[in-house]
GULO-911330 format. One record per residue (C-alpha): residue in one letter; x, y, z. Coordinates in Angstrom, 1 decimal. Each point is the difference from the previous one (the first is absolute). Last residue first. Example, Ala and Ser with C-alpha at 12.3 -4.5 7.8 and 13.67 -1.06 7.14 Angstrom:
<atoms>
residu = S | c1 = 13.7 | c2 = -1.1 | c3 = 7.1
residu = A | c1 = -1.4 | c2 = -3.4 | c3 = 0.7
</atoms>
This chain:
<atoms>
residu = Q | c1 = -79.8 | c2 = 65.2 | c3 = 9.1
residu = R | c1 = 0.3 | c2 = -0.3 | c3 = -3.7
residu = L | c1 = 2.8 | c2 = 2.6 | c3 = -0.1
residu = Y | c1 = 2.0 | c2 = -1.8 | c3 = 2.5
residu = E | c1 = -0.4 | c2 = -3.4 | c3 = -1.8
residu = E | c1 = 1.3 | c2 = 1.7 | c3 = -3.3
residu = N | c1 = 3.0 | c2 = 1.5 | c3 = 1.8
residu = A | c1 = 1.0 | c2 = -3.4 | c3 = 1.5
residu = G | c1 = -0.2 | c2 = -1.7 | c3 = -3.4
residu = A | c1 = 2.3 | c2 = 2.7 | c3 = -1.6
residu = L | c1 = 2.6 | c2 = -0.3 | c3 = 2.9
residu = D | c1 = 0.1 | c2 = -3.8 | c3 = -0.4
residu = D | c1 = 0.5 | c2 = 0.3 | c3 = -3.8
residu = Q | c1 = 3.0 | c2 = 2.4 | c3 = 0.6
residu = A | c1 = 1.6 | c2 = -2.4 | c3 = 2.4
residu = N | c1 = -0.4 | c2 = -2.8 | c3 = -2.5
residu = N | c1 = 1.8 | c2 = 2.0 | c3 = -2.8
residu = E | c1 = 2.9 | c2 = 0.9 | c3 = 2.3
residu = E | c1 = 0.4 | c2 = -3.6 | c3 = 0.9
residu = T | c1 = 0.0 | c2 = -1.0 | c3 = -3.7
residu = T | c1 = 2.7 | c2 = 2.6 | c3 = -0.8
residu = T | c1 = 2.3 | c2 = -1.1 | c3 = 2.8
residu = T | c1 = -0.2 | c2 = -3.6 | c3 = -1.1
residu = K | c1 = 1.0 | c2 = 0.9 | c3 = -3.6
residu = T | c1 = 3.0 | c2 = 2.2 | c3 = 1.1
residu = V | c1 = 1.2 | c2 = -2.9 | c3 = 2.1
residu = N | c1 = -0.3 | c2 = -2.4 | c3 = -2.8
residu = E | c1 = 1.9 | c2 = 2.3 | c3 = -2.4
residu = D | c1 = 2.8 | c2 = 0.3 | c3 = 2.5
residu = S | c1 = 0.2 | c2 = -3.7 | c3 = 0.3
residu = D | c1 = 0.3 | c2 = -0.3 | c3 = -3.8
residu = S | c1 = 2.8 | c2 = 2.6 | c3 = -0.1
residu = S | c1 = 2.0 | c2 = -1.9 | c3 = 2.6
residu = G | c1 = -0.4 | c2 = -3.3 | c3 = -1.9
residu = N | c1 = 1.2 | c2 = 1.7 | c3 = -3.3
residu = T | c1 = 3.1 | c2 = 1.3 | c3 = 1.8
residu = I | c1 = 0.8 | c2 = -3.4 | c3 = 1.4
residu = D | c1 = -0.5 | c2 = -1.7 | c3 = -3.4
residu = A | c1 = 2.5 | c2 = 2.5 | c3 = -1.6
residu = R | c1 = 2.6 | c2 = -0.7 | c3 = 2.7
residu = K | c1 = -0.5 | c2 = -3.7 | c3 = -0.6
residu = R | c1 = 0.5 | c2 = 0.6 | c3 = -3.8
residu = L | c1 = 3.2 | c2 = 1.9 | c3 = 0.6
residu = E | c1 = 1.3 | c2 = -2.8 | c3 = 2.2
residu = D | c1 = -0.8 | c2 = -2.5 | c3 = -2.8
residu = I | c1 = 1.8 | c2 = 2.2 | c3 = -2.6
residu = T | c1 = 3.2 | c2 = -0.2 | c3 = 2.0
residu = T | c1 = 1.6 | c2 = 2.9 | c3 = 1.7
residu = R | c1 = 3.6 | c2 = 1.1 | c3 = -0.1
residu = E | c1 = 0.9 | c2 = 3.3 | c3 = 1.6
residu = E | c1 = 3.2 | c2 = 1.6 | c3 = -1.1
residu = N | c1 = 1.4 | c2 = 3.0 | c3 = 2.0
residu = G | c1 = -0.1 | c2 = 3.4 | c3 = -1.6
residu = D | c1 = -0.7 | c2 = 1.9 | c3 = 3.2
residu = D | c1 = -3.6 | c2 = 0.7 | c3 = -1.0
residu = D | c1 = -0.7 | c2 = -3.7 | c3 = -0.6
residu = F | c1 = 0.7 | c2 = -1.9 | c3 = -3.2
residu = T | c1 = -2.1 | c2 = -2.6 | c3 = -1.8
residu = I | c1 = 0.8 | c2 = -3.3 | c3 = -1.6
residu = R | c1 = -2.8 | c2 = -2.2 | c3 = -1.3
residu = K | c1 = 0.4 | c2 = -3.8 | c3 = 0.2
residu = N | c1 = -1.6 | c2 = -2.9 | c3 = -1.9
residu = E | c1 = 0.4 | c2 = -3.2 | c3 = 1.8
residu = G | c1 = 1.1 | c2 = -3.3 | c3 = -1.6
residu = A | c1 = 3.1 | c2 = -0.2 | c3 = 2.2
residu = S | c1 = 2.4 | c2 = -0.6 | c3 = -3.0
residu = S | c1 = -1.0 | c2 = 3.3 | c3 = -1.5
residu = G | c1 = -2.0 | c2 = 0.3 | c3 = -3.2
residu = E | c1 = 1.5 | c2 = 0.6 | c3 = -3.4
residu = I | c1 = -1.6 | c2 = 2.5 | c3 = -2.3
residu = R | c1 = 0.5 | c2 = -0.5 | c3 = -3.8
residu = I | c1 = -0.7 | c2 = 2.9 | c3 = -2.2
residu = R | c1 = -0.9 | c2 = -0.8 | c3 = -3.6
residu = K | c1 = 1.2 | c2 = 2.4 | c3 = -2.7
residu = P | c1 = -2.2 | c2 = 1.5 | c3 = -2.7
residu = L | c1 = 1.6 | c2 = 0.0 | c3 = -3.6
residu = Q | c1 = 1.6 | c2 = 3.2 | c3 = -1.0
residu = S | c1 = 3.7 | c2 = -1.2 | c3 = 0.1
residu = K | c1 = -0.9 | c2 = -3.0 | c3 = -2.1
residu = S | c1 = -1.5 | c2 = 2.2 | c3 = -2.7
residu = P | c1 = -3.6 | c2 = 0.8 | c3 = -0.4
residu = S | c1 = -1.6 | c2 = -0.6 | c3 = -3.5
residu = H | c1 = -0.6 | c2 = 3.0 | c3 = -2.1
residu = L | c1 = 3.4 | c2 = 0.0 | c3 = -1.9
residu = H | c1 = 0.1 | c2 = -3.7 | c3 = -0.7
residu = I | c1 = 3.4 | c2 = -1.7 | c3 = 0.0
residu = E | c1 = 0.2 | c2 = -3.3 | c3 = -1.8
residu = E | c1 = 2.5 | c2 = -2.3 | c3 = 1.6
residu = E | c1 = 2.6 | c2 = -2.0 | c3 = -1.8
residu = E | c1 = 1.7 | c2 = -2.4 | c3 = 2.4
residu = L | c1 = 3.3 | c2 = 1.3 | c3 = 1.3
residu = T | c1 = 3.0 | c2 = 0.8 | c3 = -2.1
residu = T | c1 = 3.4 | c2 = -0.5 | c3 = 1.6
residu = E | c1 = 2.9 | c2 = 2.4 | c3 = -0.7
residu = T | c1 = 3.5 | c2 = -0.8 | c3 = 1.1
residu = D | c1 = 2.6 | c2 = 2.7 | c3 = 1.3
residu = G | c1 = -1.3 | c2 = 0.1 | c3 = 3.6
residu = H | c1 = -3.6 | c2 = -1.2 | c3 = 0.1
residu = K | c1 = -1.9 | c2 = 2.2 | c3 = -2.4
residu = K | c1 = -3.8 | c2 = -0.3 | c3 = -0.3
residu = K | c1 = -2.3 | c2 = 0.1 | c3 = -3.0
residu = V | c1 = -3.7 | c2 = 0.8 | c3 = -0.4
residu = V | c1 = -1.4 | c2 = -0.2 | c3 = -3.5
residu = L | c1 = -2.2 | c2 = 2.9 | c3 = -1.2
residu = F | c1 = -2.9 | c2 = -0.4 | c3 = -2.3
residu = G | c1 = 0.1 | c2 = 1.4 | c3 = -3.6
residu = G | c1 = -1.1 | c2 = -3.1 | c3 = -1.8
residu = H | c1 = 2.6 | c2 = -2.4 | c3 = 1.5
residu = T | c1 = 2.0 | c2 = -0.3 | c3 = -3.3
residu = D | c1 = 0.4 | c2 = 3.8 | c3 = -0.4
residu = E | c1 = 1.1 | c2 = 0.4 | c3 = 3.6
residu = D | c1 = 2.5 | c2 = -2.8 | c3 = -0.4
residu = D | c1 = 1.5 | c2 = 1.6 | c3 = -3.1
residu = S | c1 = 0.4 | c2 = 3.3 | c3 = 1.8
residu = D | c1 = 1.8 | c2 = -1.8 | c3 = 2.8
residu = E | c1 = 2.3 | c2 = -1.8 | c3 = -2.5
residu = E | c1 = 0.9 | c2 = 3.4 | c3 = -1.6
residu = D | c1 = 0.8 | c2 = 1.4 | c3 = 3.5
residu = E | c1 = 2.2 | c2 = -3.0 | c3 = 0.7
residu = K | c1 = 1.8 | c2 = 0.5 | c3 = -3.3
residu = E | c1 = 0.6 | c2 = 3.7 | c3 = 0.9
residu = N | c1 = 1.3 | c2 = -1.0 | c3 = 3.4
residu = G | c1 = 2.5 | c2 = -2.5 | c3 = -1.6
residu = K | c1 = 1.2 | c2 = 2.7 | c3 = -2.4
residu = E | c1 = 0.5 | c2 = 2.4 | c3 = 2.9
residu = K | c1 = 2.0 | c2 = -2.7 | c3 = 1.9
residu = K | c1 = 2.2 | c2 = -0.5 | c3 = -3.1
residu = P | c1 = 0.5 | c2 = 3.8 | c3 = -0.3
residu = E | c1 = 1.2 | c2 = 0.0 | c3 = 3.7
residu = D | c1 = 2.4 | c2 = -2.9 | c3 = -0.2
residu = E | c1 = 2.4 | c2 = 1.8 | c3 = -2.3
residu = A | c1 = 0.2 | c2 = 3.0 | c3 = 2.3
residu = K | c1 = 0.5 | c2 = -2.3 | c3 = 3.0
residu = K | c1 = 2.8 | c2 = -1.8 | c3 = -1.8
residu = G | c1 = 1.7 | c2 = 3.4 | c3 = -0.8
residu = L | c1 = -0.3 | c2 = 1.1 | c3 = 3.6
residu = R | c1 = 1.7 | c2 = -3.2 | c3 = 1.1
residu = E | c1 = 2.7 | c2 = 0.5 | c3 = -2.5
residu = L | c1 = 0.5 | c2 = 3.7 | c3 = 1.1
residu = R | c1 = 0.3 | c2 = -1.2 | c3 = 3.6
residu = R | c1 = 2.6 | c2 = -2.6 | c3 = -0.9
residu = Q | c1 = 2.0 | c2 = 2.6 | c3 = -1.9
residu = L | c1 = -0.1 | c2 = 2.4 | c3 = 3.0
residu = R | c1 = 1.3 | c2 = -2.8 | c3 = 2.2
residu = E | c1 = 2.8 | c2 = -0.7 | c3 = -2.4
residu = A | c1 = 1.0 | c2 = 3.7 | c3 = -0.2
residu = K | c1 = 0.0 | c2 = 0.3 | c3 = 3.8
residu = I | c1 = 2.3 | c2 = -3.1 | c3 = 0.2
residu = Q | c1 = 2.3 | c2 = 1.5 | c3 = -2.6
residu = E | c1 = 0.1 | c2 = 3.4 | c3 = 1.9
residu = K | c1 = 0.9 | c2 = -1.8 | c3 = 3.2
residu = L | c1 = 2.8 | c2 = -2.0 | c3 = -1.8
residu = K | c1 = 1.4 | c2 = 3.3 | c3 = -1.5
residu = Q | c1 = 0.0 | c2 = 1.6 | c3 = 3.5
residu = L | c1 = 1.8 | c2 = -3.0 | c3 = 1.5
residu = K | c1 = 2.7 | c2 = 0.2 | c3 = -2.8
residu = H | c1 = 0.3 | c2 = 3.8 | c3 = 0.4
residu = N | c1 = 0.7 | c2 = -0.1 | c3 = 3.8
residu = V | c1 = -0.4 | c2 = 3.6 | c3 = 0.9
residu = N | c1 = 3.0 | c2 = 1.6 | c3 = 1.8
residu = K | c1 = 0.1 | c2 = 3.2 | c3 = -2.1
residu = K | c1 = -3.7 | c2 = 0.7 | c3 = 0.4
residu = T | c1 = 0.3 | c2 = -0.6 | c3 = 3.7
residu = R | c1 = 3.0 | c2 = 2.3 | c3 = 0.2
residu = L | c1 = -1.8 | c2 = 2.7 | c3 = -2.0
residu = E | c1 = -3.0 | c2 = -0.2 | c3 = 2.3
residu = E | c1 = 2.2 | c2 = 0.2 | c3 = 3.1
residu = R | c1 = 1.8 | c2 = 3.1 | c3 = -1.5
residu = T | c1 = -3.3 | c2 = 1.8 | c3 = -0.4
residu = K | c1 = -1.7 | c2 = 0.5 | c3 = -3.3
residu = V | c1 = -0.7 | c2 = 3.2 | c3 = -1.8
residu = E | c1 = -3.0 | c2 = -0.1 | c3 = -2.3
residu = K | c1 = -2.1 | c2 = 2.3 | c3 = 2.2
residu = L | c1 = 3.0 | c2 = 2.4 | c3 = 0.3
residu = F | c1 = -0.2 | c2 = 0.6 | c3 = -3.8
residu = K | c1 = -3.1 | c2 = 2.2 | c3 = 0.4
residu = M | c1 = 1.4 | c2 = 2.5 | c3 = 2.4
residu = K | c1 = -2.0 | c2 = 1.6 | c3 = 2.8
residu = P | c1 = 1.4 | c2 = 3.0 | c3 = 2.0
residu = T | c1 = 0.3 | c2 = -0.6 | c3 = 3.8
residu = S | c1 = -2.0 | c2 = 2.5 | c3 = 2.0
residu = A | c1 = 0.6 | c2 = 3.3 | c3 = 1.8
residu = L | c1 = 3.3 | c2 = 0.6 | c3 = -1.8
residu = G | c1 = 2.8 | c2 = 1.7 | c3 = 1.9
residu = L | c1 = 2.9 | c2 = -1.8 | c3 = -1.8
residu = S | c1 = 0.7 | c2 = -2.0 | c3 = 3.2
residu = T | c1 = -3.7 | c2 = -0.9 | c3 = 0.1
residu = A | c1 = 0.3 | c2 = -1.6 | c3 = -3.5
residu = Y | c1 = 3.1 | c2 = -2.0 | c3 = 1.0
residu = E | c1 = -1.8 | c2 = -1.2 | c3 = 3.1
residu = D | c1 = -3.0 | c2 = -1.3 | c3 = -2.1
residu = L | c1 = 2.3 | c2 = -1.5 | c3 = -2.6
residu = N | c1 = 1.9 | c2 = -2.3 | c3 = 2.3
residu = L | c1 = 2.2 | c2 = -1.6 | c3 = -2.6
residu = E | c1 = 0.3 | c2 = -3.8 | c3 = 0.0
residu = S | c1 = -2.5 | c2 = -0.4 | c3 = -2.8
residu = V | c1 = 2.1 | c2 = 2.2 | c3 = -2.3
residu = V | c1 = 3.0 | c2 = -2.3 | c3 = 0.2
residu = F | c1 = 3.4 | c2 = 1.4 | c3 = -1.0
residu = M | c1 = 2.8 | c2 = -2.3 | c3 = 1.4
residu = E | c1 = -0.9 | c2 = -3.3 | c3 = -1.5
residu = K | c1 = -1.7 | c2 = 1.6 | c3 = -3.0
residu = N | c1 = 3.2 | c2 = 1.5 | c3 = -1.3
residu = P | c1 = -1.2 | c2 = 1.5 | c3 = -3.3
residu = M | c1 = -1.6 | c2 = 3.1 | c3 = 1.6
residu = L | c1 = -3.3 | c2 = 0.8 | c3 = -1.7
residu = H | c1 = -2.1 | c2 = -0.4 | c3 = 3.2
residu = V | c1 = 2.3 | c2 = 2.2 | c3 = 2.0
residu = G | c1 = -0.3 | c2 = 2.8 | c3 = -2.6
residu = R | c1 = -3.8 | c2 = -0.4 | c3 = 0.0
residu = V | c1 = -0.1 | c2 = 0.5 | c3 = 3.7
residu = Y | c1 = 2.2 | c2 = 3.1 | c3 = -0.2
residu = S | c1 = -1.9 | c2 = 1.5 | c3 = -2.9
residu = Q | c1 = -3.4 | c2 = -0.5 | c3 = 1.7
residu = F | c1 = 1.1 | c2 = 1.5 | c3 = 3.3
residu = A | c1 = 1.7 | c2 = 3.0 | c3 = -1.7
residu = K | c1 = -3.1 | c2 = 0.6 | c3 = -2.2
residu = K | c1 = -2.2 | c2 = 0.0 | c3 = 3.1
residu = A | c1 = 2.3 | c2 = 2.5 | c3 = 1.8
residu = L | c1 = 0.0 | c2 = 2.2 | c3 = -3.1
residu = A | c1 = -3.8 | c2 = 0.1 | c3 = 0.0
residu = N | c1 = -0.1 | c2 = 0.9 | c3 = 3.7
residu = I | c1 = 2.6 | c2 = 2.7 | c3 = -0.7
residu = Q | c1 = -2.3 | c2 = 1.5 | c3 = -2.6
residu = P | c1 = -3.1 | c2 = -0.3 | c3 = 2.2
residu = S | c1 = 1.7 | c2 = 2.1 | c3 = 2.7
residu = S | c1 = -1.1 | c2 = 0.0 | c3 = 3.7
residu = A | c1 = -0.3 | c2 = -3.8 | c3 = 0.3
residu = V | c1 = 3.6 | c2 = -0.5 | c3 = -1.1
residu = I | c1 = 1.3 | c2 = 2.5 | c3 = 2.5
residu = S | c1 = -2.1 | c2 = -1.4 | c3 = 2.9
residu = S | c1 = 1.1 | c2 = -3.6 | c3 = -0.9
residu = A | c1 = 3.7 | c2 = 1.0 | c3 = -0.1
residu = K | c1 = -0.3 | c2 = 1.6 | c3 = 3.5
residu = S | c1 = -1.7 | c2 = -3.1 | c3 = 1.4
residu = T | c1 = 2.5 | c2 = -2.4 | c3 = -1.7
residu = V | c1 = 3.1 | c2 = 1.8 | c3 = 1.2
residu = L | c1 = 1.0 | c2 = -2.4 | c3 = 2.8
residu = V | c1 = 3.3 | c2 = 0.7 | c3 = 1.6
residu = T | c1 = 2.7 | c2 = -2.6 | c3 = 0.9
residu = K | c1 = 2.8 | c2 = 0.8 | c3 = 2.4
residu = T | c1 = -1.4 | c2 = -2.0 | c3 = 2.9
residu = P | c1 = -0.5 | c2 = -3.1 | c3 = -2.3
residu = N | c1 = 3.8 | c2 = -0.2 | c3 = -0.6
residu = I | c1 = 0.3 | c2 = -1.7 | c3 = -3.4
residu = S | c1 = 2.1 | c2 = -3.1 | c3 = -0.5
residu = L | c1 = 3.1 | c2 = -0.2 | c3 = -2.2
residu = K | c1 = 1.3 | c2 = -3.0 | c3 = -1.9
residu = D | c1 = 3.5 | c2 = 0.2 | c3 = -1.4
residu = I | c1 = 0.9 | c2 = -0.9 | c3 = -3.6
residu = P | c1 = 2.9 | c2 = -1.8 | c3 = -1.8
residu = I | c1 = -0.3 | c2 = -0.4 | c3 = -3.7
residu = K | c1 = 1.2 | c2 = -3.4 | c3 = -1.2
residu = S | c1 = -2.3 | c2 = 0.0 | c3 = -3.1
residu = K | c1 = -1.7 | c2 = -3.3 | c3 = 1.2
residu = K | c1 = -0.1 | c2 = 1.4 | c3 = 3.5
residu = L | c1 = -1.8 | c2 = 3.1 | c3 = -1.3
residu = L | c1 = -2.5 | c2 = -2.1 | c3 = -2.0
residu = R | c1 = -0.9 | c2 = -2.2 | c3 = 3.0
residu = E | c1 = -0.5 | c2 = 3.1 | c3 = 2.1
residu = F | c1 = -2.4 | c2 = 1.3 | c3 = -2.7
residu = E | c1 = -2.1 | c2 = -3.2 | c3 = 0.1
residu = V | c1 = -0.3 | c2 = -0.1 | c3 = 3.8
residu = Q | c1 = -0.7 | c2 = 3.8 | c3 = 0.4
residu = E | c1 = -2.7 | c2 = 0.5 | c3 = -2.6
residu = S | c1 = -3.0 | c2 = -1.4 | c3 = 1.8
residu = P | c1 = 1.0 | c2 = 1.8 | c3 = 3.3
residu = L | c1 = 0.1 | c2 = 3.3 | c3 = -1.9
residu = L | c1 = 3.4 | c2 = 1.6 | c3 = -0.8
residu = L | c1 = 1.6 | c2 = 3.4 | c3 = 0.6
residu = L | c1 = 3.6 | c2 = 0.4 | c3 = -1.3
residu = L | c1 = 2.5 | c2 = 2.5 | c3 = 1.5
residu = S | c1 = 3.2 | c2 = 1.0 | c3 = -1.8
residu = R | c1 = 3.2 | c2 = 1.7 | c3 = 1.2
residu = G | c1 = 2.8 | c2 = 1.9 | c3 = -1.6
residu = G | c1 = 3.8 | c2 = 0.4 | c3 = -0.4
residu = A | c1 = 1.9 | c2 = 2.1 | c3 = -2.4
residu = N | c1 = 2.9 | c2 = -1.3 | c3 = -2.2
residu = Y | c1 = -2.0 | c2 = -0.2 | c3 = -3.2
residu = R | c1 = -3.7 | c2 = 0.4 | c3 = 0.8
residu = A | c1 = -1.1 | c2 = -1.5 | c3 = 3.4
residu = T | c1 = -3.6 | c2 = 0.9 | c3 = -0.7
residu = R | c1 = -2.1 | c2 = -0.3 | c3 = -3.2
residu = G | c1 = 1.4 | c2 = -3.5 | c3 = -0.3
residu = V | c1 = -2.6 | c2 = -1.3 | c3 = 2.5
residu = R | c1 = -2.7 | c2 = 0.3 | c3 = -2.6
residu = H | c1 = 2.0 | c2 = -1.6 | c3 = -2.8
residu = I | c1 = 1.0 | c2 = -2.9 | c3 = 2.2
residu = Y | c1 = -3.6 | c2 = -0.6 | c3 = 1.0
residu = M | c1 = -1.2 | c2 = 0.1 | c3 = -3.6
residu = D | c1 = 2.6 | c2 = -2.6 | c3 = -0.9
residu = M | c1 = -1.2 | c2 = -2.2 | c3 = 2.9
residu = D | c1 = -3.6 | c2 = -0.1 | c3 = -1.2
residu = E | c1 = -3.2 | c2 = 2.1 | c3 = 0.0
residu = P | c1 = 1.0 | c2 = 2.1 | c3 = 3.0
residu = A | c1 = -1.9 | c2 = -0.2 | c3 = 3.3
residu = D | c1 = -1.8 | c2 = 3.2 | c3 = 1.0
residu = A | c1 = 0.9 | c2 = 3.0 | c3 = 2.1
residu = Q | c1 = 3.6 | c2 = -0.1 | c3 = -1.1
residu = V | c1 = 2.0 | c2 = 2.6 | c3 = 2.0
residu = V | c1 = 3.3 | c2 = 1.1 | c3 = -1.6
residu = W | c1 = 2.1 | c2 = 2.0 | c3 = 2.5
residu = D | c1 = 3.1 | c2 = 2.2 | c3 = -0.3
residu = V | c1 = -0.3 | c2 = 1.4 | c3 = -3.5
residu = N | c1 = 2.8 | c2 = 2.5 | c3 = -0.5
residu = P | c1 = -0.3 | c2 = 0.3 | c3 = -3.7
residu = F | c1 = -3.1 | c2 = -1.0 | c3 = -2.1
residu = D | c1 = 1.0 | c2 = -1.8 | c3 = -3.2
residu = L | c1 = -2.9 | c2 = -1.2 | c3 = -2.2
residu = G | c1 = 0.3 | c2 = -2.7 | c3 = -2.6
residu = R | c1 = -1.8 | c2 = -2.7 | c3 = 2.0
residu = S | c1 = -1.8 | c2 = -0.1 | c3 = 3.4
residu = A | c1 = -2.0 | c2 = 3.3 | c3 = -0.8
residu = V | c1 = -2.6 | c2 = -1.9 | c3 = -2.1
residu = D | c1 = -0.5 | c2 = -2.4 | c3 = 2.8
residu = T | c1 = -2.2 | c2 = 2.6 | c3 = 1.7
residu = A | c1 = 1.0 | c2 = 3.2 | c3 = 1.8
residu = F | c1 = -0.5 | c2 = 2.0 | c3 = 3.1
residu = L | c1 = 3.0 | c2 = 2.3 | c3 = 0.7
residu = V | c1 = 0.8 | c2 = 1.2 | c3 = 3.5
residu = A | c1 = 2.2 | c2 = 3.0 | c3 = 0.6
residu = S | c1 = 2.9 | c2 = 1.2 | c3 = 2.3
residu = P | c1 = 1.8 | c2 = 3.4 | c3 = 0.2
</atoms>
């Protein structure tokens, strides 16, 4: 009969399991001592045995270096893709059907990621190099669980840049920043000192203005500012009832044209401009007046002729009656 035993590193020491043919390490060991203890569960005494170690691409380079340093020979094997079987769909259906199994899958995810993060060899165990989304789907989880410490985890490139920082250059930059900050503070301090002086000067000016008002008998004095200097004009008494300069009547100046003729601009029905002088308008007015006078004369002559004809008829009637 054959059997499979799933165990952690607790079973790598102090336990003797007879007739162990294969030791499969699903995760990289912490160090070389742990690797030797794991493999030692097989090939006990005079018996033979085999061991298989599964590594991530981020763990391979560092662990091969440790094996060569310990002079342990290994053979690299590749997986035949035609023999692989995906179990993620079946695992996800099982995890989704049971809330208890779902909670256990989340705990397994969190404990594995936390264990990798706490490993002492940071060159081989890097949390940022893990594909957490694929690992969560392999456990049958619908989404990747969130962990607070992952926000503070830095990638390998960030660690390298932090390690390769030029400390002398950084100190020089900090010193320059401190000097600039000191200069700004000194400028702000000078401004703060100048402000009360300006306020005192303004108070003195207000007092002088009040004194001037008292001396001038309550009348206002007009002042003008040109830039920073003040120049006082002649003292002028301002009367409330008298009109100011803006209220005085303005004179309108009309300039004649160079030709000496006044023109009036009119527009026809099409919107075209028609320019006519005042003399032309006067001639048109005279013509219209002449036509009206002739019409009046005609009407007067017609009325006199009609009156004469009526008088002739009346005289003829009187002579006929006499006869």
